DSSP file (Angstrom, degrees, kcal/mol; ACC not computed):
  #  RESIDUE AA STRUCTURE BP1 BP2  ACC     N-H-->O    O-->H-N    N-H-->O    O-->H-N    TCO  KAPPA ALPHA  PHI   PSI    X-CA   Y-CA   Z-CA
    1    1 A M              0   0    0      0, 0.0     3,-0.1     0, 0.0     0, 0.0   0.000 360.0 360.0 360.0  -3.6    9.9   -0.6    0.4
    2    2 A T     >  +     0   0    0      1,-0.1     4,-2.0     2,-0.1     5,-0.2  -0.033 360.0 124.8-128.7  32.7    9.3   -4.3    0.1
    3    3 A L  H  > S+     0   0    0      1,-0.2     4,-2.4     2,-0.2     5,-0.2   0.870  76.1  57.8 -61.5 -34.6    9.8   -5.1   -3.6
    4    4 A G  H  > S+     0   0    0      1,-0.2     4,-2.2     2,-0.2    -1,-0.2   0.917 107.4  46.7 -60.6 -43.2   12.3   -7.7   -2.7
    5    5 A E  H  > S+     0   0    0      2,-0.2     4,-2.5     1,-0.2    -1,-0.2   0.848 109.7  53.3 -68.7 -33.6    9.8   -9.5   -0.7
    6    6 A L  H  X S+     0   0    0     -4,-2.0     4,-2.2     2,-0.2    -2,-0.2   0.916 109.2  50.1 -65.3 -42.5    7.2   -9.2   -3.4
    7    7 A G  H  X S+     0   0    0     -4,-2.4     4,-2.5     2,-0.2    -2,-0.2   0.903 110.6  49.1 -60.4 -42.9    9.7  -10.8   -5.8
    8    8 A T  H  X S+     0   0    0     -4,-2.2     4,-2.2     2,-0.2    -2,-0.2   0.919 109.7  51.4 -65.1 -43.4   10.3  -13.7   -3.3
    9    9 A A  H  X>S+     0   0    0     -4,-2.5     5,-2.1     1,-0.2     4,-0.6   0.900 112.3  47.4 -59.5 -41.0    6.6  -14.3   -2.9
   10   10 A A  H ><5S+     0   0    0     -4,-2.2     3,-0.9     1,-0.2    -2,-0.2   0.917 111.0  50.1 -65.7 -43.6    6.2  -14.5   -6.6
   11   11 A E  H 3<5S+     0   0    0     -4,-2.5    -2,-0.2     1,-0.2    -1,-0.2   0.855 112.0  48.4 -62.7 -35.7    9.1  -16.8   -7.1
   12   12 A L  H 3<5S-     0   0    0     -4,-2.2    -1,-0.2    -5,-0.2    -2,-0.2   0.541 107.2-127.7 -82.6  -7.8    7.8  -19.1   -4.4
   13   13 A G  T <<5 -     0   0    0     -3,-0.9    -3,-0.2    -4,-0.6    69,-0.1   0.871  43.3-178.3  65.6  37.7    4.3  -19.1   -6.0
   14   14 A L      < -     0   0    0     -5,-2.1     2,-1.0    -6,-0.1    -1,-0.2  -0.373  35.4-129.3 -73.3 146.3    2.7  -18.2   -2.7
   15   15 A D        +     0   0    0     68,-0.1     2,-0.4    -2,-0.1    68,-0.2  -0.861  57.3 147.1 -84.8 102.3   -1.0  -17.7   -2.1
   16   16 A L  E     -a   83   0A   0     66,-1.5    68,-2.7    -2,-1.0     2,-0.5  -0.999  42.4-154.0-148.8 137.1   -0.7  -14.3   -0.5
   17   17 A V  E     -a   84   0A   0     -2,-0.4     2,-0.5    66,-0.2    68,-0.2  -0.965  16.0-167.7-112.9 120.9   -2.8  -11.2   -0.3
   18   18 A I  E     -a   85   0A   0     66,-2.8    68,-3.3    -2,-0.5     2,-0.6  -0.932   5.4-159.2-109.8 127.5   -0.8   -8.0    0.3
   19   19 A V  E     -a   86   0A   0     -2,-0.5     2,-0.6    66,-0.2    68,-0.2  -0.944   6.5-162.6-107.6 119.5   -2.7   -4.8    1.2
   20   20 A Y  E     -a   87   0A   0     66,-3.1    68,-2.9    -2,-0.6     2,-0.8  -0.896  10.3-145.9-104.3 111.9   -0.6   -1.7    0.6
   21   21 A F  E     -a   88   0A   0     -2,-0.6     2,-0.6    66,-0.2    68,-0.2  -0.718  18.2-160.5 -84.3 113.7   -1.9    1.4    2.3
   22   22 A S  E     +a   89   0A   0     66,-2.5    68,-2.7    -2,-0.8    -2,-0.0  -0.835  31.5 152.1-103.6 113.9   -1.2    4.3    0.0
   23   23 A D        -     0   0    0     -2,-0.6    -1,-0.1     2,-0.3     3,-0.1   0.258  55.8-122.2-122.1  10.6   -1.1    7.8    1.5
   24   24 A Q  S    S+     0   0    0      1,-0.1    21,-1.6    20,-0.1     2,-0.3   0.713  84.0  53.0  61.0  21.0    1.3    9.4   -1.0
   25   25 A S  B    S-C   44   0B   0     19,-0.2     2,-0.6    21,-0.0    -2,-0.3  -0.976  91.1-102.2-164.9 173.3    3.6   10.3    1.8
   26   26 A L    >>  +     0   0    0     17,-2.8     4,-2.4    -2,-0.3     3,-0.6  -0.655  53.0 171.5-102.2  68.1    5.6    9.3    4.9
   27   27 A A  H 3>  +     0   0    0     -2,-0.6     4,-2.5     1,-0.3    -1,-0.2   0.798  66.9  52.4 -58.9 -38.3    2.8   10.8    6.9
   28   28 A L  H 3> S+     0   0    0      2,-0.2     4,-1.9     1,-0.2    -1,-0.3   0.891 111.6  46.8 -69.2 -37.0    4.0    9.6   10.3
   29   29 A I  H <> S+     0   0    0     -3,-0.6     4,-2.5     2,-0.2    -2,-0.2   0.907 111.3  53.0 -67.5 -40.8    7.5   11.1    9.8
   30   30 A E  H  X S+     0   0    0     -4,-2.4     4,-2.5     1,-0.2    -2,-0.2   0.905 107.2  51.6 -59.5 -41.6    5.8   14.3    8.6
   31   31 A E  H  X S+     0   0    0     -4,-2.5     4,-2.4     1,-0.2    -1,-0.2   0.895 109.2  49.9 -62.5 -40.0    3.8   14.5   11.7
   32   32 A K  H  X S+     0   0    0     -4,-1.9     4,-1.9     2,-0.2    -2,-0.2   0.910 109.7  51.1 -64.2 -41.6    6.9   14.1   13.8
   33   33 A Q  H  <>S+     0   0    0     -4,-2.5     5,-3.1     1,-0.2     4,-0.3   0.925 110.8  49.7 -59.2 -44.6    8.6   16.9   11.8
   34   34 A R  H ><5S+     0   0    0     -4,-2.5     3,-1.5     1,-0.2    -2,-0.2   0.933 110.8  48.1 -61.6 -46.4    5.6   19.1   12.5
   35   35 A R  H 3<5S+     0   0    0     -4,-2.4    -1,-0.2     1,-0.3    -2,-0.2   0.812 113.1  48.0 -66.4 -29.4    5.5   18.4   16.2
   36   36 A M  T 3<5S-     0   0    0     -4,-1.9    -1,-0.3    -5,-0.2    -2,-0.2   0.371 113.3-120.7 -89.9   4.0    9.3   19.1   16.4
   37   37 A R  T < 5 +     0   0    0     -3,-1.5    -3,-0.2    -4,-0.3    -2,-0.1   0.864  63.1 147.4  57.6  39.9    8.8   22.3   14.4
   38   38 A L      < -     0   0    0     -5,-3.1    -1,-0.2    -6,-0.2    -2,-0.1  -0.672  57.0 -90.1 -98.1 157.6   11.2   21.1   11.8
   39   39 A P        -     0   0    0      0, 0.0     2,-1.1     0, 0.0    -1,-0.1  -0.359  43.4-107.4 -64.5 148.1   10.8   21.9    8.1
   40   40 A R        +     0   0    0     -7,-0.1     2,-0.4    -3,-0.0   -10,-0.1  -0.680  57.9 161.7 -79.3 102.8    8.7   19.5    6.1
   41   41 A L        -     0   0    0     -2,-1.1    -8,-0.1     1,-0.1    -3,-0.0  -0.985  51.1  -6.4-133.2 133.3   11.3   17.7    4.0
   42   42 A G  S    S+     0   0    0     -2,-0.4    -1,-0.1     1,-0.1   -12,-0.0   0.717  94.1 106.1  68.8  24.7   11.4   14.4    2.1
   43   43 A V        +     0   0    0    -18,-0.1   -17,-2.8   -14,-0.1     2,-0.4   0.535  61.3  68.4-115.6  -8.1    8.0   13.1    3.1
   44   44 A S  B     +C   25   0B   0    -19,-0.2     2,-0.3   -18,-0.1   -19,-0.2  -0.913  55.8 146.8-114.6 142.2    5.9   13.6    0.1
   45   45 A F        -     0   0    0    -21,-1.6     2,-0.6    -2,-0.4    -2,-0.0  -0.970  49.1 -98.2-159.7 167.4    6.2   11.6   -3.1
   46   46 A Q        -     0   0    0     -2,-0.3   -21,-0.0   -21,-0.0    -2,-0.0  -0.871  40.9-132.2 -95.7 121.3    4.3   10.2   -6.0
   47   47 A N        -     0   0    0     -2,-0.6   -25,-0.0     1,-0.1     2,-0.0  -0.356  24.8-107.4 -68.3 150.9    3.6    6.5   -5.5
   48   48 A P        -     0   0    0      0, 0.0     2,-1.3     0, 0.0     3,-0.1  -0.312  45.8 -86.5 -69.9 165.9    4.3    4.2   -8.4
   49   49 A E     >  -     0   0    0      1,-0.2     4,-2.0     2,-0.1     3,-0.4  -0.643  49.8-165.5 -75.4  98.7    1.3    2.7  -10.3
   50   50 A V  H  > S+     0   0    0     -2,-1.3     4,-2.8     1,-0.2     5,-0.2   0.826  78.3  56.7 -65.7 -37.6    1.0   -0.2   -7.9
   51   51 A T  H  > S+     0   0    0      1,-0.2     4,-2.0     2,-0.2    -1,-0.2   0.902 110.7  45.1 -64.8 -37.4   -1.4   -2.4  -10.0
   52   52 A S  H  > S+     0   0    0     -3,-0.4     4,-1.9     2,-0.2    -2,-0.2   0.905 111.6  52.9 -70.4 -39.6    1.2   -2.4  -12.9
   53   53 A L  H  X S+     0   0    0     -4,-2.0     4,-0.8     2,-0.2    -2,-0.2   0.921 108.8  49.7 -58.3 -45.5    4.0   -3.1  -10.5
   54   54 A A  H ><>S+     0   0    0     -4,-2.8     5,-2.5     1,-0.2     3,-1.1   0.933 110.1  50.4 -59.3 -46.6    2.1   -6.1   -9.1
   55   55 A R  H ><5S+     0   0    0     -4,-2.0     3,-1.5     1,-0.3    -1,-0.2   0.826 101.0  63.1 -63.1 -30.5    1.5   -7.4  -12.6
   56   56 A A  H 3<5S+     0   0    0     -4,-1.9    -1,-0.3     1,-0.3    -2,-0.2   0.785 106.1  46.2 -64.2 -24.8    5.2   -7.0  -13.4
   57   57 A F  T <<5S-     0   0    0     -3,-1.1    -1,-0.3    -4,-0.8    -2,-0.2   0.368 125.7-103.7 -94.7   2.8    5.8   -9.6  -10.7
   58   58 A G  T < 5S+     0   0    0     -3,-1.5    25,-0.3     1,-0.3    -3,-0.2   0.606  81.6 127.6  84.9  11.9    3.0  -11.9  -12.0
   59   59 A A      < -     0   0    0     -5,-2.5     2,-0.5    -6,-0.2    -1,-0.3  -0.548  67.9-105.3 -96.5 165.8    0.6  -10.9   -9.3
   60   60 A E  E     -b   84   0A   0     23,-2.7    25,-3.0    -2,-0.2     2,-0.5  -0.783  38.9-157.8 -84.9 130.2   -2.9   -9.6   -9.6
   61   61 A G  E     +b   85   0A   0     -2,-0.5     2,-0.3    23,-0.2    25,-0.2  -0.942  17.0 168.2-116.4 132.1   -3.0   -5.9   -8.9
   62   62 A R  E     -b   86   0A   0     23,-2.3    25,-2.9    -2,-0.5     2,-0.4  -0.939  19.4-150.7-136.7 159.5   -6.1   -3.9   -7.7
   63   63 A R  E     -b   87   0A   0     -2,-0.3     2,-0.3    23,-0.2    25,-0.2  -0.999  14.6-178.4-133.8 132.0   -6.7   -0.4   -6.4
   64   64 A V  E     -b   88   0A   0     23,-3.0    25,-2.6    -2,-0.4     3,-0.1  -0.945  18.6-175.8-129.6 151.9   -9.5    0.6   -4.0
   65   65 A T        +     0   0    0     -2,-0.3     2,-0.4    23,-0.2    -1,-0.1   0.375  68.2  66.1-124.1  -0.6  -10.5    3.9   -2.5
   66   66 A E  S  > S-     0   0    0      1,-0.1     4,-1.7    24,-0.0     3,-0.1  -0.962  75.4-130.4-127.3 143.2  -13.4    2.9   -0.2
   67   67 A A  H  > S+     0   0    0     -2,-0.4     4,-1.8     1,-0.2     5,-0.1   0.894 109.7  51.4 -57.2 -43.6  -13.3    0.7    3.0
   68   68 A G  H  > S+     0   0    0      1,-0.2     4,-1.9     2,-0.2    -1,-0.2   0.873 107.6  52.8 -63.5 -36.6  -16.2   -1.5    1.8
   69   69 A A  H  > S+     0   0    0      1,-0.2     4,-2.5     2,-0.2    -1,-0.2   0.839 105.1  56.2 -67.0 -32.2  -14.4   -2.1   -1.5
   70   70 A L  H  X S+     0   0    0     -4,-1.7     4,-2.7     2,-0.2     5,-0.2   0.939 106.0  49.8 -65.3 -45.9  -11.3   -3.2    0.3
   71   71 A T  H  X S+     0   0    0     -4,-1.8     4,-1.9     1,-0.2    -2,-0.2   0.931 114.2  44.9 -58.1 -46.2  -13.3   -5.9    2.2
   72   72 A A  H  X S+     0   0    0     -4,-1.9     4,-2.2     1,-0.2    -1,-0.2   0.893 112.8  50.8 -65.3 -40.0  -14.8   -7.1   -1.0
   73   73 A E  H  X S+     0   0    0     -4,-2.5     4,-2.4     2,-0.2    -2,-0.2   0.882 109.3  50.0 -68.9 -38.1  -11.4   -7.0   -2.9
   74   74 A V  H  X S+     0   0    0     -4,-2.7     4,-2.3     2,-0.2    -1,-0.2   0.918 111.2  49.5 -65.4 -41.5   -9.6   -9.0   -0.1
   75   75 A A  H  X S+     0   0    0     -4,-1.9     4,-2.2    -5,-0.2    -2,-0.2   0.907 111.7  48.6 -62.9 -41.4  -12.3  -11.6   -0.2
   76   76 A A  H  X S+     0   0    0     -4,-2.2     4,-2.3     2,-0.2    -2,-0.2   0.904 110.8  51.1 -65.1 -41.1  -12.1  -11.9   -4.0
   77   77 A A  H  X S+     0   0    0     -4,-2.4     4,-2.0     2,-0.2    -2,-0.2   0.908 110.1  48.6 -64.8 -40.9   -8.3  -12.2   -3.8
   78   78 A V  H  < S+     0   0    0     -4,-2.3    -1,-0.2     1,-0.2    -2,-0.2   0.920 113.5  47.7 -62.3 -43.7   -8.5  -15.0   -1.2
   79   79 A A  H  < S+     0   0    0     -4,-2.2    -2,-0.2     1,-0.2    -1,-0.2   0.856 112.4  49.4 -65.3 -35.5  -11.0  -16.8   -3.4
   80   80 A R  H  < S-     0   0    0     -4,-2.3    -1,-0.2    -5,-0.2    -2,-0.2   0.842  98.0-156.2 -73.4 -34.3   -8.9  -16.3   -6.5
   81   81 A G     <  +     0   0    0     -4,-2.0    -1,-0.1     1,-0.2    -2,-0.1  -0.108  47.2  76.7  77.4 176.3   -5.7  -17.6   -4.9
   82   82 A G  S    S-     0   0    0    -69,-0.1   -66,-1.5    -4,-0.1     2,-0.5  -0.340  95.5 -31.4  78.7-164.4   -2.2  -16.8   -6.0
   83   83 A L  E     +a   16   0A   0    -25,-0.3   -23,-2.7   -68,-0.2     2,-0.4  -0.793  61.8 177.0 -97.5 127.4   -0.4  -13.6   -5.3
   84   84 A S  E     -ab  17  60A   0    -68,-2.7   -66,-2.8    -2,-0.5     2,-0.5  -0.980  16.4-162.7-129.7 142.0   -2.4  -10.3   -5.0
   85   85 A V  E     -ab  18  61A   0    -25,-3.0   -23,-2.3    -2,-0.4     2,-0.6  -0.992  10.6-168.7-122.3 122.5   -1.4   -6.8   -4.3
   86   86 A I  E     -ab  19  62A   0    -68,-3.3   -66,-3.1    -2,-0.5     2,-0.7  -0.952  11.3-150.3-114.0 120.2   -4.2   -4.4   -3.3
   87   87 A E  E     -ab  20  63A   0    -25,-2.9   -23,-3.0    -2,-0.6     2,-0.7  -0.807  11.3-165.0 -87.8 114.8   -3.5   -0.7   -3.1
   88   88 A A  E     -ab  21  64A   0    -68,-2.9   -66,-2.5    -2,-0.7     2,-0.4  -0.898  12.7-144.7-103.5 108.5   -5.8    0.8   -0.5
   89   89 A V  E     +a   22   0A   0    -25,-2.6     2,-0.3    -2,-0.7   -66,-0.2  -0.595  25.8 178.5 -76.6 124.4   -5.8    4.6   -0.9
   90   90 A I        -     0   0    0    -68,-2.7   -24,-0.0    -2,-0.4   -25,-0.0  -0.883  32.0-116.5-127.5 159.4   -6.1    6.4    2.4
   91   91 A D    >   -     0   0    0     -2,-0.3     3,-1.0     1,-0.1     4,-0.1  -0.848  17.7-160.3 -95.2 115.9   -6.1   10.0    3.6
   92   92 A P  G >  S+     0   0    0      0, 0.0     3,-1.8     0, 0.0     4,-0.4   0.585  74.5  88.9 -74.1  -8.7   -3.1   10.8    5.8
   93   93 A R  G 3  S+     0   0    0      1,-0.3     3,-0.4     2,-0.1     4,-0.3   0.703  80.3  62.2 -62.7 -17.5   -4.7   13.9    7.4
   94   94 A H  G X> S+     0   0    0     -3,-1.0     4,-0.7     1,-0.2     3,-0.6   0.596  80.6  83.1 -85.0  -9.6   -6.3   11.7   10.1
   95   95 A Y  H X> S+     0   0    0     -3,-1.8     4,-1.7     1,-0.2     3,-1.3   0.888  78.8  65.2 -62.2 -38.8   -2.9   10.5   11.5
   96   96 A A  H 34 S+     0   0    0     -3,-0.4    -1,-0.2    -4,-0.4    -2,-0.1   0.851 103.3  47.6 -53.7 -38.5   -2.4   13.7   13.6
   97   97 A R  H <4 S+     0   0    0     -3,-0.6    -1,-0.3    -4,-0.3    -2,-0.2   0.716 112.0  51.2 -75.6 -20.3   -5.4   12.7   15.8
   98   98 A Q  H <<        0   0    0     -3,-1.3    -2,-0.2    -4,-0.7    -1,-0.2   0.718 360.0 360.0 -91.9 -23.2   -4.2    9.1   16.2
   99   99 A V     <        0   0    0     -4,-1.7    -2,-0.2    -3,-0.1    -1,-0.1   0.449 360.0 360.0-109.7 360.0   -0.7    9.7   17.3
């Protein structure tokens, strides 16, 4: 939803680390649909390959699936400088307990 902003950051040559939480869905909207007893519609999708998308904008793209790896990847991105996009894969099933 923020490709325009990614393009702007790339054009401006910003030192910026973006962490994209990837849950393959619009999980909070799905939770609202469930609570309102509405049909589950339009909330699941296949995410684009984020690392390639980042590289298309001249950014460094990485993907992590573990919390500890995210911490290390953010530290590496800060040390590296420039624009980085880190896809952090998360499990949306935990949202129901949080909202």
